[in-house]
C-alpha positions in Angstrom: 81.6 -60.6 -24.3 84.5 -61.3 -26.7 87.0 -60.4 -24.0 85.3 -63.0 -21.6 84.9 -65.6 -24.3 88.6 -65.5 -25.2 89.7 -65.4 -21.5 91.5 -68.5 -20.4 90.7 -70.4 -17.2 87.3 -68.8 -16.8 85.6 -68.9 -13.4 81.9 -69.3 -12.6 81.8 -65.5 -12.2 83.2 -65.0 -15.7 80.5 -67.3 -17.2 77.8 -65.5 -15.3 79.0 -62.0 -16.4 79.2 -63.4 -19.9 75.6 -64.6 -19.8 74.5 -61.3 -18.4 76.2 -59.3 -21.2 74.9 -61.6 -23.9 71.3 -61.6 -22.6 71.3 -57.8 -22.4 72.9 -57.5 -25.8 70.3 -59.9 -27.3 67.5 -57.9 -25.7 68.8 -54.7 -27.3 69.4 -56.3 -30.7 65.9 -57.7 -30.8 64.5 -54.3 -29.7 66.4 -52.8 -32.7 64.6 -55.3 -35.0 61.3 -54.2 -33.4 62.1 -50.6 -34.2 63.1 -51.6 -37.7 59.7 -53.4 -38.0 57.8 -50.3 -37.1 59.7 -48.1 -39.5 59.4 -50.6 -42.5 55.8 -51.9 -42.2 56.7 -55.0 -40.2 58.8 -57.3 -42.5 59.7 -59.4 -39.4 56.5 -59.8 -37.4 57.9 -62.7 -35.4 60.0 -60.3 -33.4 57.1 -58.3 -32.0 57.5 -58.1 -28.2 60.2 -60.8 -28.3 62.6 -58.6 -26.3 60.2 -58.1 -23.3 60.5 -61.5 -21.4 64.3 -61.4 -21.5 64.3 -58.2 -19.4 63.2 -60.5 -16.6 66.6 -62.2 -16.8 68.6 -59.1 -16.3 68.1 -58.9 -12.5 68.7 -62.5 -11.7 71.8 -62.8 -13.8 73.3 -59.6 -12.2 72.4 -61.0 -8.8 74.0 -64.4 -9.6 77.2 -62.5 -10.6 77.3 -60.7 -7.3 76.4 -63.8 -5.4 79.3 -65.7 -7.0 81.7 -63.2 -5.5 80.1 -62.9 -2.1 79.6 -66.7 -1.4 82.6 -68.8 -0.6 82.9 -71.8 -3.0 79.8 -70.7 -4.9 78.2 -73.4 -7.1 75.1 -73.3 -9.3 72.3 -75.4 -7.8 69.1 -76.7 -9.1 67.1 -74.5 -6.7 68.4 -71.4 -8.5 66.1 -72.3 -11.4 63.3 -70.7 -9.3 64.8 -67.3 -10.2 63.8 -67.8 -13.8 60.1 -68.3 -13.0 59.2 -64.7 -13.8 60.8 -65.1 -17.2 58.9 -68.3 -17.9 55.6 -66.7 -16.8 56.2 -63.7 -19.0 56.8 -66.0 -21.9 53.5 -67.9 -21.2 51.5 -64.7 -20.8 52.9 -63.1 -24.0 52.3 -66.4 -25.9 48.6 -66.3 -25.0 48.2 -62.6 -25.7 50.6 -61.9 -28.6 52.9 -64.6 -29.9 50.1 -67.0 -30.9 48.0 -64.4 -32.7 47.8 -64.4 -36.5 50.4 -62.1 -38.1 47.9 -59.4 -39.2 46.4 -59.2 -35.7 49.9 -58.8 -34.1 50.7 -56.0 -36.6 47.3 -54.3 -36.0 47.9 -54.4 -32.2 51.2 -52.6 -32.7 50.0 -50.0 -35.2 47.0 -49.1 -33.0 48.8 -49.7 -29.7 45.7 -51.6 -28.6 47.9 -54.0 -26.5 48.5 -51.1 -24.0 44.9 -51.5 -22.9 45.3 -55.2 -22.0 45.7 -56.2 -18.4 48.7 -58.3 -19.4 50.5 -55.2 -20.5 50.2 -53.7 -17.0 51.2 -57.0 -15.4 54.4 -57.2 -17.5 55.3 -53.5 -16.9 54.8 -53.8 -13.1 56.5 -57.2 -13.1 59.6 -55.8 -14.7 59.7 -52.8 -12.4 59.3 -54.9 -9.2 61.6 -57.9 -10.1 64.5 -55.9 -11.6 64.6 -53.4 -8.7 64.1 -56.2 -6.2 67.2 -58.1 -7.5 69.3 -55.0 -7.6 68.5 -54.1 -4.0 69.0 -57.7 -3.0 72.5 -57.5 -4.6 73.3 -54.4 -2.5 72.3 -56.5 0.6 74.6 -59.3 -0.4 77.5 -56.7 -0.7 76.7 -55.2 2.7 76.6 -58.6 4.4 79.8 -59.6 2.6 81.6 -56.5 3.8 80.4 -57.1 7.3 81.7 -60.7 7.2 85.0 -59.5 5.9 85.4 -57.1 8.8 85.1 -60.0 11.2 88.2 -61.6 9.7 90.3 -58.6 8.6 91.1 -55.5 10.5 92.2 -53.7 7.3 90.0 -54.1 4.2 91.0 -51.1 2.3 92.6 -53.3 -0.4 89.3 -55.2 -0.9 87.4 -52.8 -3.1 83.6 -53.4 -3.1 82.6 -49.9 -4.2 82.5 -50.8 -7.9 80.0 -53.5 -7.2 77.8 -51.0 -5.4 78.2 -48.5 -8.2 77.2 -51.1 -10.8 74.0 -51.9 -8.8 73.2 -48.3 -8.0 73.6 -47.4 -11.7 71.3 -50.3 -12.6 68.7 -49.2 -10.1 68.7 -45.7 -11.6 68.6 -46.8 -15.3 65.9 -49.4 -14.8 63.8 -47.1 -12.6 63.8 -44.5 -15.4 62.7 -47.1 -17.9 60.0 -48.5 -15.7 58.8 -45.1 -14.6 58.5 -44.1 -18.3 56.1 -47.0 -19.0 54.1 -46.6 -15.8 53.6 -42.9 -16.3 52.5 -43.5 -19.8 50.1 -46.2 -18.7 48.5 -43.8 -16.2 48.5 -40.6 -18.3 48.9 -41.8 -21.9 51.8 -39.5 -22.5 54.0 -41.2 -25.2 54.0 -43.2 -28.4 55.1 -46.7 -27.7 57.8 -46.5 -30.3 59.3 -43.5 -28.6 59.2 -45.2 -25.2 60.8 -48.3 -26.5 63.5 -46.4 -28.3 64.3 -44.3 -25.2 64.4 -47.2 -22.8 66.7 -49.2 -25.0 69.0 -46.3 -25.6 69.4 -46.2 -21.8 69.9 -49.9 -21.8 72.6 -49.6 -24.4 74.4 -46.9 -22.4 74.3 -49.1 -19.3 75.7 -52.2 -21.1 78.6 -50.0 -22.4 79.2 -48.8 -18.9 79.1 -52.3 -17.5 81.4 -53.6 -20.3 
């Protein structure tokens, strides 16, 4: 992020990548605070589940980054705000089920893991799984179509390297599939402690953002 912030003459792609890095970093930092909460009797209850809705931004922002490269004269348009509807819906849903609760109830839900029995928990877990993977696969489609269009104009495209874009997206598919699978299997079979799941998933997220950086 610092490298991008200090870069001169930034393009739209640079701003989109910067936004992606900052959002993922914010998600991981807040998840660390949640882990700290659990280990120290919740000194900062405001941060309970705050990281969750921001995961819905990871897919769209990475898609925008790819889109900015594969679309000639790409510009941000008002219609692109529709991509942030899942994030907004997650915020509303968690506000009704968690954020607006009295502090002692929020803490009790975390300590007993009662929230895992709520329908909203399954909705959010499935939503993250579907939307993140959907955007990553959509990004691969953009790259495929872009490569096909390039071939129509250039007989030799060996100097136009798209493999790193595909590798970024395929890595995202694997990383987020592992995380989503962890939560879904736990919901079905009650295998893990939520703290362990959260710690594991955000370790994977941390490794991915280091790779992406």
